[in-house]
DOGU-629478 format. One record per residue: residue number from 1; x, z, y of N, C-alpha, C in turn. Coordinates in steps of 0.2 Angstrom, whole numbers, padded with zeros to 4 digits. Layout:
<nodes>
[node NUM [X Z Y] [X Z Y] [X Z Y]]
...
</nodes>
This chain:
<nodes>
[node 1 [-0374 0338 0061] [-0368 0335 0060] [-0364 0336 0066]]
[node 2 [-0358 0338 0066] [-0353 0340 0071] [-0351 0333 0074]]
[node 3 [-0348 0334 0080] [-0345 0328 0083] [-0339 0325 0079]]
[node 4 [-0335 0330 0076] [-0329 0327 0072] [-0332 0323 0066]]
[node 5 [-0337 0326 0063] [-0339 0322 0057] [-0342 0316 0059]]
[node 6 [-0346 0316 0064] [-0349 0310 0067] [-0344 0304 0069]]
[node 7 [-0339 0306 0072] [-0333 0302 0074] [-0330 0299 0068]]
[node 8 [-0329 0303 0062] [-0326 0301 0056] [-0330 0296 0053]]
[node 9 [-0336 0297 0053] [-0341 0293 0049] [-0341 0286 0053]]
[node 10 [-0341 0286 0060] [-0341 0280 0064] [-0335 0276 0063]]
[node 11 [-0329 0280 0062] [-0323 0277 0061] [-0323 0273 0054]]
[node 12 [-0325 0277 0049] [-0326 0274 0042] [-0330 0268 0042]]
[node 13 [-0336 0269 0046] [-0341 0263 0046] [-0337 0257 0049]]
[node 14 [-0333 0258 0054] [-0330 0252 0057] [-0325 0249 0052]]
[node 15 [-0322 0253 0048] [-0317 0251 0043] [-0320 0247 0037]]
[node 16 [-0326 0251 0034] [-0329 0248 0028] [-0333 0242 0029]]
[node 17 [-0338 0242 0034] [-0343 0237 0035] [-0339 0230 0037]]
[node 18 [-0334 0230 0041] [-0331 0223 0042] [-0328 0221 0036]]
[node 19 [-0325 0225 0032] [-0322 0224 0026] [-0327 0220 0021]]
[node 20 [-0333 0223 0020] [-0338 0221 0016] [-0340 0214 0019]]
[node 21 [-0341 0213 0026] [-0343 0207 0028] [-0338 0201 0027]]
[node 22 [-0331 0203 0027] [-0326 0198 0026] [-0326 0196 0019]]
[node 23 [-0328 0201 0014] [-0328 0199 0007] [-0334 0194 0006]]
[node 24 [-0340 0196 0009] [-0346 0192 0008] [-0344 0185 0011]]
[node 25 [-0341 0184 0016] [-0339 0178 0019] [-0334 0174 0014]]
[node 26 [-0330 0177 0011] [-0325 0174 0006] [-0329 0172 0000]]
[node 27 [-0334 0175 -0002] [-0338 0173 -0008] [-0342 0167 -0006]]
[node 28 [-0345 0167 0000] [-0349 0161 0002] [-0344 0155 0003]]
[node 29 [-0338 0156 0005] [-0333 0150 0005] [-0330 0148 -0001]]
[node 30 [-0331 0152 -0006] [-0327 0151 -0013] [-0330 0144 -0015]]
[node 31 [-0326 0140 -0018] [-0328 0133 -0021] [-0325 0133 -0027]]
[node 32 [-0328 0128 -0031] [-0326 0127 -0038] [-0319 0124 -0037]]
[node 33 [-0314 0126 -0041] [-0307 0124 -0041] [-0307 0116 -0042]]
[node 34 [-0303 0113 -0038] [-0302 0106 -0038] [-0299 0103 -0043]]
[node 35 [-0295 0108 -0047] [-0292 0105 -0053] [-0296 0105 -0060]]
[node 36 [-0302 0108 -0059] [-0307 0108 -0065] [-0310 0101 -0066]]
[node 37 [-0312 0100 -0072] [-0316 0094 -0073] [-0323 0093 -0070]]
[node 38 [-0325 0099 -0068] [-0332 0099 -0065] [-0331 0095 -0058]]
[node 39 [-0325 0096 -0055] [-0324 0093 -0048] [-0321 0086 -0049]]
[node 40 [-0316 0086 -0053] [-0312 0080 -0054] [-0316 0074 -0056]]
[node 41 [-0320 0075 -0061] [-0323 0069 -0064] [-0328 0066 -0059]]
[node 42 [-0333 0069 -0055] [-0337 0066 -0050] [-0333 0063 -0044]]
[node 43 [-0328 0067 -0043] [-0323 0065 -0037] [-0320 0058 -0038]]
[node 44 [-0316 0058 -0044] [-0313 0052 -0045] [-0317 0046 -0047]]
[node 45 [-0323 0047 -0050] [-0327 0042 -0052] [-0330 0039 -0045]]
[node 46 [-0332 0043 -0040] [-0334 0040 -0034] [-0329 0036 -0031]]
[node 47 [-0323 0038 -0031] [-0317 0034 -0028] [-0317 0027 -0032]]
[node 48 [-0317 0027 -0039] [-0317 0022 -0043] [-0323 0017 -0042]]
[node 49 [-0328 0020 -0041] [-0335 0016 -0040] [-0334 0012 -0034]]
[node 50 [-0331 0015 -0028] [-0330 0011 -0022] [-0325 0006 -0022]]
[node 51 [-0319 0008 -0026] [-0314 0003 -0027] [-0316 -0003 -0031]]
[node 52 [-0320 -0002 -0036] [-0321 -0008 -0040] [-0326 -0013 -0037]]
[node 53 [-0329 -0011 -0032] [-0334 -0016 -0028] [-0330 -0019 -0022]]
[node 54 [-0324 -0018 -0021] [-0321 -0020 -0015] [-0320 -0028 -0017]]
[node 55 [-0318 -0030 -0023] [-0317 -0037 -0024] [-0324 -0041 -0023]]
[node 56 [-0329 -0038 -0025] [-0336 -0042 -0024] [-0337 -0043 -0016]]
[node 57 [-0335 -0037 -0013] [-0336 -0038 -0006] [-0332 -0043 -0002]]
[node 58 [-0326 -0043 -0004] [-0321 -0048 -0001] [-0323 -0055 -0003]]
[node 59 [-0326 -0056 -0009] [-0328 -0062 -0011] [-0335 -0065 -0008]]
[node 60 [-0339 -0060 -0006] [-0346 -0062 -0004] [-0347 -0060 0004]]
[node 61 [-0343 -0055 0006] [-0345 -0052 0013] [-0352 -0050 0014]]
[node 62 [-0355 -0048 0008] [-0362 -0046 0008] [-0363 -0039 0011]]
[node 63 [-0368 -0038 0015] [-0369 -0031 0017] [-0371 -0026 0011]]
[node 64 [-0374 -0029 0006] [-0375 -0025 0001] [-0369 -0022 -0003]]
[node 65 [-0364 -0026 -0004] [-0358 -0025 -0007] [-0353 -0020 -0002]]
[node 66 [-0354 -0021 0004] [-0351 -0016 0009] [-0354 -0009 0008]]
[node 67 [-0360 -0009 0007] [-0364 -0002 0006] [-0361 0001 -0001]]
[node 68 [-0360 -0003 -0006] [-0358 -0001 -0012] [-0350 0002 -0012]]
[node 69 [-0347 -0001 -0007] [-0340 0002 -0006] [-0340 0009 -0002]]
[node 70 [-0344 0008 0004] [-0344 0014 0008] [-0348 0020 0006]]
[node 71 [-0353 0019 0002] [-0357 0025 0000] [-0353 0029 -0004]]
[node 72 [-0350 0027 -0010] [-0346 0032 -0014] [-0341 0035 -0010]]
[node 73 [-0337 0031 -0006] [-0332 0035 -0002] [-0334 0040 0002]]
[node 74 [-0340 0039 0005] [-0343 0045 0009] [-0345 0051 0005]]
[node 75 [-0347 0049 -0001] [-0349 0054 -0006] [-0342 0058 -0008]]
[node 76 [-0337 0055 -0008] [-0330 0059 -0010] [-0329 0064 -0004]]
[node 77 [-0330 0062 0002] [-0328 0066 0008] [-0333 0072 0008]]
[node 78 [-0339 0071 0006] [-0344 0077 0006] [-0342 0081 0000]]
[node 79 [-0341 0078 -0006] [-0339 0082 -0012] [-0333 0086 -0011]]
[node 80 [-0328 0083 -0007] [-0322 0087 -0006] [-0323 0094 -0002]]
[node 81 [-0328 0094 0002] [-0330 0100 0006] [-0333 0105 0001]]
[node 82 [-0335 0103 -0005] [-0338 0108 -0010] [-0345 0110 -0009]]
[node 83 [-0347 0114 -0012] [-0354 0117 -0011] [-0359 0114 -0014]]
[node 84 [-0365 0116 -0013] [-0371 0113 -0016] [-0372 0106 -0013]]
[node 85 [-0371 0105 -0006] [-0372 0098 -0003] [-0368 0093 -0007]]
[node 86 [-0361 0095 -0008] [-0357 0090 -0010] [-0359 0088 -0018]]
[node 87 [-0361 0092 -0022] [-0363 0090 -0028] [-0370 0087 -0029]]
[node 88 [-0374 0089 -0024] [-0381 0085 -0023] [-0380 0078 -0021]]
[node 89 [-0375 0077 -0017] [-0374 0070 -0015] [-0371 0066 -0021]]
[node 90 [-0366 0069 -0025] [-0363 0066 -0030] [-0368 0064 -0035]]
[node 91 [-0373 0069 -0037] [-0378 0067 -0041] [-0383 0061 -0039]]
[node 92 [-0384 0061 -0032] [-0389 0056 -0029] [-0385 0049 -0030]]
[node 93 [-0379 0049 -0028] [-0375 0042 -0028] [-0374 0040 -0035]]
[node 94 [-0373 0044 -0039] [-0372 0041 -0046] [-0378 0039 -0049]]
[node 95 [-0383 0042 -0048] [-0390 0040 -0051] [-0392 0034 -0048]]
[node 96 [-0390 0033 -0041] [-0392 0026 -0037] [-0388 0021 -0041]]
[node 97 [-0382 0021 -0042] [-0378 0016 -0045] [-0380 0015 -0052]]
[node 98 [-0382 0020 -0056] [-0384 0019 -0063] [-0390 0015 -0063]]
[node 99 [-0395 0016 -0058] [-0401 0012 -0058] [-0399 0005 -0056]]
[node 100 [-0395 0004 -0051] [-0393 -0003 -0049] [-0389 -0007 -0054]]
[node 101 [-0384 -0004 -0057] [-0380 -0007 -0061] [-0381 -0007 -0069]]
[node 102 [-0385 -0002 -0071] [-0387 -0002 -0078] [-0389 -0008 -0081]]
[node 103 [-0394 -0012 -0078] [-0396 -0019 -0081] [-0391 -0024 -0081]]
[node 104 [-0385 -0023 -0077] [-0380 -0028 -0077] [-0374 -0026 -0082]]
[node 105 [-0374 -0020 -0084] [-0368 -0018 -0088] [-0369 -0021 -0095]]
[node 106 [-0375 -0021 -0098] [-0376 -0024 -0105] [-0373 -0031 -0105]]
[node 107 [-0375 -0036 -0101] [-0373 -0043 -0102] [-0365 -0043 -0100]]
[node 108 [-0362 -0039 -0096] [-0355 -0039 -0095] [-0351 -0036 -0101]]
[node 109 [-0354 -0031 -0104] [-0351 -0029 -0110] [-0351 -0034 -0116]]
[node 110 [-0356 -0038 -0116] [-0356 -0043 -0122] [-0351 -0049 -0120]]
[node 111 [-0349 -0050 -0114] [-0345 -0056 -0112] [-0338 -0053 -0113]]
[node 112 [-0335 -0052 -0119] [-0329 -0049 -0120] [-0323 -0053 -0118]]
[node 113 [-0324 -0059 -0118] [-0318 -0064 -0116] [-0317 -0064 -0109]]
[node 114 [-0321 -0061 -0105] [-0320 -0060 -0097] [-0317 -0053 -0097]]
[node 115 [-0310 -0053 -0098] [-0307 -0046 -0098] [-0309 -0042 -0093]]
[node 116 [-0308 -0044 -0086] [-0309 -0040 -0080] [-0316 -0037 -0080]]
[node 117 [-0321 -0042 -0081] [-0328 -0040 -0081] [-0330 -0035 -0086]]
[node 118 [-0327 -0036 -0092] [-0328 -0032 -0098] [-0325 -0025 -0097]]
[node 119 [-0319 -0024 -0095] [-0316 -0018 -0094] [-0320 -0014 -0088]]
[node 120 [-0322 -0017 -0083] [-0326 -0014 -0078] [-0332 -0011 -0081]]
[node 121 [-0336 -0015 -0085] [-0342 -0013 -0088] [-0341 -0007 -0093]]
[node 122 [-0336 -0008 -0097] [-0335 -0003 -0103] [-0333 0004 -0100]]
[node 123 [-0330 0004 -0094] [-0328 0010 -0091] [-0333 0013 -0086]]
[node 124 [-0337 0009 -0083] [-0342 0011 -0078] [-0347 0015 -0081]]
[node 125 [-0350 0013 -0087] [-0356 0016 -0090] [-0354 0023 -0092]]
[node 126 [-0349 0024 -0096] [-0348 0031 -0098] [-0346 0036 -0092]]
[node 127 [-0342 0033 -0087] [-0340 0037 -0081] [-0346 0039 -0077]]
[node 128 [-0351 0034 -0076] [-0356 0036 -0072] [-0360 0042 -0076]]
[node 129 [-0361 0041 -0082] [-0365 0046 -0086] [-0361 0053 -0086]]
[node 130 [-0355 0053 -0087] [-0351 0059 -0086] [-0351 0062 -0079]]
[node 131 [-0351 0058 -0074] [-0350 0060 -0068] [-0357 0063 -0066]]
[node 132 [-0362 0061 -0068] [-0369 0064 -0067] [-0370 0071 -0070]]
[node 133 [-0367 0071 -0077] [-0367 0078 -0080] [-0363 0083 -0076]]
[node 134 [-0357 0081 -0075] [-0352 0085 -0071] [-0355 0088 -0065]]
[node 135 [-0358 0083 -0061] [-0361 0084 -0055] [-0367 0090 -0055]]
[node 136 [-0371 0089 -0060] [-0376 0094 -0062] [-0373 0101 -0063]]
[node 137 [-0368 0101 -0068] [-0364 0107 -0069] [-0361 0110 -0063]]
[node 138 [-0358 0106 -0059] [-0355 0109 -0052] [-0361 0111 -0048]]
[node 139 [-0366 0108 -0047] [-0372 0110 -0044] [-0374 0117 -0046]]
[node 140 [-0375 0118 -0053] [-0377 0124 -0055] [-0372 0130 -0054]]
[node 141 [-0365 0128 -0054] [-0360 0133 -0053] [-0361 0135 -0045]]
[node 142 [-0362 0130 -0041] [-0362 0131 -0034] [-0368 0136 -0032]]
[node 143 [-0373 0135 -0036] [-0379 0140 -0035] [-0378 0147 -0038]]
[node 144 [-0374 0147 -0043] [-0372 0154 -0046] [-0365 0156 -0043]]
[node 145 [-0363 0154 -0038] [-0356 0156 -0035] [-0356 0163 -0034]]
[node 146 [-0350 0166 -0037] [-0349 0173 -0036] [-0350 0176 -0043]]
[node 147 [-0352 0172 -0048] [-0352 0174 -0055] [-0348 0170 -0059]]
[node 148 [-0341 0172 -0060] [-0336 0168 -0063] [-0337 0168 -0071]]
[node 149 [-0341 0173 -0074] [-0342 0172 -0081] [-0346 0166 -0082]]
[node 150 [-0351 0164 -0078] [-0355 0158 -0079] [-0351 0152 -0079]]
[node 151 [-0346 0152 -0074] [-0342 0146 -0073] [-0337 0145 -0080]]
[node 152 [-0335 0151 -0083] [-0331 0150 -0089] [-0334 0147 -0094]]
[node 153 [-0341 0149 -0095] [-0345 0147 -0101] [-0346 0139 -0101]]
[node 154 [-0345 0136 -0095] [-0346 0129 -0094] [-0340 0125 -0096]]
[node 155 [-0334 0128 -0097] [-0328 0124 -0098] [-0328 0120 -0105]]
[node 156 [-0330 0124 -0111] [-0330 0120 -0117] [-0335 0114 -0117]]
[node 157 [-0341 0115 -0114] [-0345 0109 -0113] [-0343 0103 -0109]]
[node 158 [-0340 0105 -0104] [-0337 0100 -0099] [-0331 0096 -0103]]
[node 159 [-0327 0100 -0107] [-0322 0097 -0110] [-0324 0092 -0115]]
[node 160 [-0329 0094 -0119] [-0332 0089 -0124] [-0335 0083 -0120]]
[node 161 [-0338 0083 -0115] [-0341 0078 -0111] [-0335 0073 -0110]]
[node 162 [-0329 0075 -0107] [-0324 0072 -0105] [-0321 0068 -0111]]
[node 163 [-0321 0072 -0117] [-0318 0068 -0123] [-0322 0063 -0125]]
[node 164 [-0329 0064 -0125] [-0334 0059 -0127] [-0333 0053 -0123]]
[node 165 [-0333 0053 -0116] [-0332 0048 -0112] [-0326 0044 -0113]]
[node 166 [-0320 0048 -0114] [-0314 0045 -0115] [-0314 0041 -0122]]
[node 167 [-0317 0044 -0127] [-0317 0040 -0133] [-0321 0034 -0133]]
[node 168 [-0327 0034 -0129] [-0331 0028 -0128] [-0327 0022 -0125]]
[node 169 [-0323 0025 -0120] [-0319 0019 -0116] [-0314 0016 -0120]]
[node 170 [-0310 0020 -0124] [-0305 0018 -0128] [-0307 0014 -0134]]
[node 171 [-0312 0017 -0137] [-0316 0013 -0143] [-0319 0006 -0140]]
[node 172 [-0322 0006 -0135] [-0325 0000 -0132] [-0320 -0005 -0130]]
[node 173 [-0314 -0003 -0128] [-0309 -0007 -0126] [-0305 -0010 -0132]]
[node 174 [-0304 -0006 -0137] [-0301 -0009 -0143] [-0306 -0014 -0147]]
[node 175 [-0312 -0012 -0148] [-0317 -0017 -0151] [-0318 -0023 -0147]]
[node 176 [-0318 -0022 -0140] [-0319 -0028 -0136] [-0313 -0033 -0137]]
[node 177 [-0307 -0030 -0138] [-0301 -0034 -0138] [-0301 -0039 -0145]]
[node 178 [-0304 -0035 -0150] [-0304 -0039 -0156] [-0310 -0044 -0156]]
[node 179 [-0315 -0042 -0153] [-0321 -0046 -0152] [-0319 -0053 -0148]]
[node 180 [-0315 -0051 -0143] [-0313 -0057 -0138] [-0309 -0062 -0142]]
[node 181 [-0305 -0060 -0146] [-0301 -0065 -0150] [-0305 -0068 -0155]]
[node 182 [-0310 -0065 -0158] [-0315 -0069 -0163] [-0319 -0074 -0159]]
[node 183 [-0322 -0072 -0153] [-0326 -0077 -0149] [-0322 -0083 -0147]]
[node 184 [-0316 -0081 -0145] [-0312 -0086 -0142] [-0311 -0092 -0148]]
[node 185 [-0309 -0089 -0154] [-0308 -0094 -0160] [-0315 -0098 -0161]]
[node 186 [-0320 -0094 -0161] [-0327 -0098 -0162] [-0328 -0103 -0157]]
[node 187 [-0327 -0101 -0151] [-0328 -0106 -0146] [-0323 -0112 -0146]]
[node 188 [-0317 -0111 -0148] [-0312 -0116 -0148] [-0313 -0121 -0154]]
[node 189 [-0317 -0118 -0160] [-0318 -0122 -0166] [-0326 -0124 -0166]]
[node 190 [-0329 -0125 -0161] [-0336 -0127 -0160] [-0337 -0133 -0165]]
[node 191 [-0344 -0135 -0165] [-0346 -0140 -0170] [-0344 -0147 -0167]]
[node 192 [-0343 -0147 -0160] [-0341 -0154 -0157] [-0334 -0154 -0156]]
[node 193 [-0330 -0158 -0158] [-0323 -0158 -0157] [-0321 -0162 -0151]]
[node 194 [-0325 -0167 -0149] [-0323 -0171 -0143] [-0329 -0171 -0138]]
[node 195 [-0331 -0166 -0135] [-0337 -0167 -0130] [-0336 -0171 -0124]]
[node 196 [-0340 -0173 -0121] [-0339 -0176 -0114] [-0338 -0171 -0109]]
[node 197 [-0341 -0166 -0109] [-0340 -0160 -0104] [-0340 -0154 -0107]]
[node 198 [-0335 -0150 -0105] [-0333 -0143 -0108] [-0335 -0138 -0103]]
[node 199 [-0338 -0133 -0105] [-0339 -0126 -0101] [-0333 -0122 -0103]]
[node 200 [-0328 -0122 -0098] [-0321 -0119 -0100] [-0321 -0112 -0101]]
[node 201 [-0316 -0110 -0104] [-0315 -0102 -0105] [-0314 -0099 -0098]]
[node 202 [-0318 -0093 -0097] [-0318 -0090 -0091] [-0323 -0092 -0086]]
[node 203 [-0327 -0097 -0088] [-0332 -0099 -0083] [-0337 -0095 -0081]]
[node 204 [-0338 -0089 -0085] [-0343 -0084 -0082] [-0341 -0080 -0077]]
[node 205 [-0334 -0081 -0074] [-0332 -0077 -0069] [-0332 -0082 -0063]]
[node 206 [-0334 -0080 -0057] [-0334 -0084 -0051] [-0327 -0085 -0048]]
[node 207 [-0322 -0082 -0050] [-0316 -0083 -0048] [-0312 -0087 -0052]]
[node 208 [-0315 -0090 -0057] [-0311 -0094 -0062] [-0309 -0101 -0060]]
[node 209 [-0312 -0103 -0055] [-0310 -0109 -0052] [-0312 -0116 -0055]]
[node 210 [-0313 -0116 -0062] [-0316 -0121 -0065] [-0322 -0119 -0070]]
[node 211 [-0327 -0123 -0070] [-0333 -0121 -0074] [-0335 -0126 -0079]]
[node 212 [-0338 -0132 -0077] [-0339 -0138 -0081] [-0333 -0142 -0080]]
[node 213 [-0330 -0145 -0085] [-0325 -0149 -0085] [-0326 -0156 -0089]]
[node 214 [-0326 -0161 -0085] [-0326 -0162 -0078] [-0333 -0160 -0074]]
[node 215 [-0332 -0158 -0068] [-0338 -0156 -0064] [-0342 -0162 -0062]]
[node 216 [-0339 -0168 -0061] [-0342 -0174 -0060] [-0341 -0179 -0065]]
[node 217 [-0346 -0182 -0068] [-0345 -0187 -0074] [-0349 -0193 -0073]]
[node 218 [-0346 -0199 -0073] [-0349 -0205 -0072] [-0350 -0209 -0079]]
[node 219 [-0356 -0211 -0080] [-0358 -0215 -0086] [-0363 -0220 -0085]]
[node 220 [-0363 -0226 -0089] [-0368 -0231 -0088] [-0375 -0229 -0091]]
[node 221 [-0380 -0231 -0089] [-0386 -0230 -0092] [-0387 -0231 -0099]]
[node 222 [-0390 -0226 -0103] [-0391 -0226 -0110] [-0386 -0222 -0113]]
[node 223 [-0381 -0219 -0110] [-0376 -0215 -0113] [-0379 -0208 -0115]]
[node 224 [-0377 -0205 -0121] [-0378 -0198 -0122] [-0372 -0194 -0120]]
[node 225 [-0373 -0189 -0116] [-0368 -0185 -0114] [-0369 -0178 -0118]]
[node 226 [-0363 -0176 -0120] [-0363 -0169 -0124] [-0359 -0164 -0120]]
[node 227 [-0362 -0158 -0120] [-0358 -0152 -0117] [-0357 -0147 -0123]]
[node 228 [-0351 -0144 -0122] [-0350 -0138 -0127] [-0347 -0133 -0124]]
[node 229 [-0349 -0127 -0126] [-0347 -0120 -0123] [-0341 -0118 -0126]]
[node 230 [-0336 -0118 -0122] [-0329 -0115 -0125] [-0328 -0108 -0122]]
[node 231 [-0333 -0106 -0119] [-0332 -0099 -0116] [-0335 -0094 -0120]]
[node 232 [-0333 -0087 -0119] [-0335 -0082 -0123] [-0342 -0079 -0121]]
[node 233 [-0345 -0082 -0117] [-0352 -0079 -0115] [-0357 -0085 -0115]]
[node 234 [-0363 -0083 -0115] [-0368 -0088 -0115] [-0369 -0091 -0108]]
[node 235 [-0370 -0098 -0108] [-0372 -0102 -0102] [-0378 -0106 -0104]]
[node 236 [-0379 -0111 -0099] [-0384 -0116 -0100] [-0382 -0122 -0096]]
[node 237 [-0385 -0128 -0098] [-0385 -0134 -0094] [-0392 -0136 -0092]]
[node 238 [-0393 -0135 -0085] [-0400 -0135 -0083] [-0401 -0140 -0077]]
[node 239 [-0405 -0145 -0078] [-0405 -0150 -0072] [-0409 -0147 -0066]]
[node 240 [-0407 -0148 -0060] [-0410 -0145 -0054] [-0417 -0148 -0053]]
[node 241 [-0419 -0154 -0056] [-0426 -0157 -0055] [-0430 -0156 -0062]]
[node 242 [-0427 -0151 -0066] [-0431 -0150 -0072] [-0431 -0155 -0078]]
[node 243 [-0427 -0161 -0077] [-0426 -0166 -0082] [-0424 -0164 -0089]]
[node 244 [-0419 -0160 -0089] [-0416 -0157 -0095] [-0414 -0150 -0094]]
[node 245 [-0414 -0147 -0100] [-0412 -0140 -0100] [-0410 -0138 -0107]]
[node 246 [-0404 -0136 -0108] [-0401 -0134 -0114] [-0404 -0127 -0117]]
[node 247 [-0406 -0123 -0113] [-0408 -0116 -0115] [-0402 -0112 -0116]]
[node 248 [-0402 -0106 -0119] [-0396 -0102 -0120] [-0391 -0106 -0124]]
[node 249 [-0384 -0107 -0122] [-0379 -0109 -0126] [-0374 -0104 -0127]]
[node 250 [-0374 -0101 -0133] [-0369 -0096 -0135] [-0362 -0099 -0136]]
[node 251 [-0357 -0095 -0137] [-0350 -0098 -0138] [-0350 -0103 -0144]]
[node 252 [-0347 -0109 -0143] [-0346 -0114 -0148] [-0352 -0119 -0148]]
[node 253 [-0358 -0117 -0145] [-0364 -0122 -0146] [-0363 -0128 -0141]]
[node 254 [-0367 -0133 -0143] [-0367 -0139 -0139] [-0374 -0141 -0137]]
[node 255 [-0374 -0146 -0132] [-0380 -0149 -0130] [-0379 -0156 -0128]]
[node 256 [-0384 -0160 -0130] [-0384 -0167 -0128] [-0390 -0170 -0125]]
[node 257 [-0389 -0175 -0121] [-0394 -0178 -0117] [-0393 -0185 -0116]]
[node 258 [-0398 -0189 -0117] [-0397 -0197 -0115] [-0400 -0199 -0109]]
[node 259 [-0395 -0201 -0104] [-0398 -0203 -0098] [-0399 -0211 -0098]]
[node 260 [-0406 -0212 -0097] [-0408 -0219 -0098] [-0409 -0223 -0091]]
[node 261 [-0409 -0219 -0086] [-0411 -0221 -0079] [-0405 -0220 -0075]]
[node 262 [-0403 -0225 -0071] [-0397 -0224 -0066] [-0400 -0219 -0061]]
[node 263 [-0395 -0215 -0058] [-0396 -0211 -0053] [-0391 -0205 -0053]]
[node 264 [-0392 -0200 -0049] [-0387 -0194 -0048] [-0391 -0188 -0050]]
[node 265 [-0388 -0185 -0055] [-0391 -0179 -0058] [-0387 -0173 -0057]]
[node 266 [-0390 -0168 -0054] [-0386 -0162 -0052] [-0389 -0157 -0057]]
[node 267 [-0384 -0152 -0060] [-0387 -0147 -0065] [-0382 -0141 -0063]]
[node 268 [-0385 -0135 -0066] [-0381 -0129 -0065] [-0382 -0124 -0071]]
[node 269 [-0380 -0118 -0071] [-0381 -0113 -0076] [-0386 -0108 -0074]]
[node 270 [-0391 -0107 -0078] [-0396 -0102 -0076] [-0393 -0095 -0076]]
[node 271 [-0387 -0094 -0079] [-0385 -0087 -0080] [-0379 -0086 -0074]]
[node 272 [-0376 -0091 -0072] [-0371 -0090 -0067] [-0372 -0096 -0061]]
[node 273 [-0374 -0094 -0056] [-0376 -0099 -0051] [-0370 -0103 -0048]]
[node 274 [-0364 -0100 -0048] [-0359 -0103 -0046] [-0357 -0110 -0050]]
[node 275 [-0359 -0110 -0056] [-0358 -0116 -0061] [-0362 -0122 -0059]]
[node 276 [-0359 -0127 -0056] [-0363 -0133 -0055] [-0359 -0139 -0057]]
[node 277 [-0363 -0144 -0059] [-0360 -0151 -0061] [-0365 -0157 -0059]]
[node 278 [-0362 -0163 -0059] [-0366 -0168 -0057] [-0364 -0174 -0062]]
[node 279 [-0370 -0178 -0064] [-0369 -0183 -0068] [-0371 -0190 -0064]]
[node 280 [-0367 -0194 -0064] [-0368 -0201 -0060] [-0370 -0206 -0065]]
[node 281 [-0376 -0209 -0065] [-0377 -0214 -0070] [-0378 -0221 -0067]]
[node 282 [-0374 -0225 -0069] [-0374 -0232 -0066] [-0378 -0237 -0070]]
[node 283 [-0380 -0242 -0067] [-0384 -0247 -0070] [-0380 -0251 -0076]]
[node 284 [-0374 -0250 -0077] [-0370 -0253 -0082] [-0365 -0257 -0079]]
</nodes>
């Protein structure tokens, strides 16, 4: 090969190989479009997960709830950078919250009269499931980056998942609204028309401000005290010293106990620790 041909080849090598290198780098940096459902659902759900725990953190100042706020927001930052790491983190965070909150979502959904808690529960469950599925889809796309045909085949499946999640949320909200009205009527029309103490509407929420009404009740010895549940979720009337226990009290149910000995009796709800009350029994 002559010097002229060799120089031409070296010149062509200088042009071609850097071009190929730049192309490879661009392929390596290619990320899933941020307008796609595969990115948007996990990203927005992580933000929503962090924001819906802010109220719990502000109320309790618990390090646990601080973690439930910070961890999802860190996940959004990692996911924003894209790639395998971002979707791997999204999968891990959503699985963690599913395990932690899954047992709590069922009771929250059943308490339809607690509107805020119910809406949080009815949206959290489908969004967590959808986010896990989308995160796995995104992780699969990230592993097959550079093969656009594979990404296109995922669009119909991901659209169906979004529609199912949206349908669950809307359907749950509508059914919950009707169920809340029914439970409120049942609680208001309980078997006891004039109880001594009422478990008020919304008592299942720690921010309600009033739970047993009145919270402190004074009676002479030998008096039978009756509690009735006017709330839309199950409560209990349980003595701190084990003297009496109503067991589960669903909406509209009542419980009575006769206090024969003078003294001060403290009680609470087994299901909601912030609900406390006191009965003062006098000698007559």
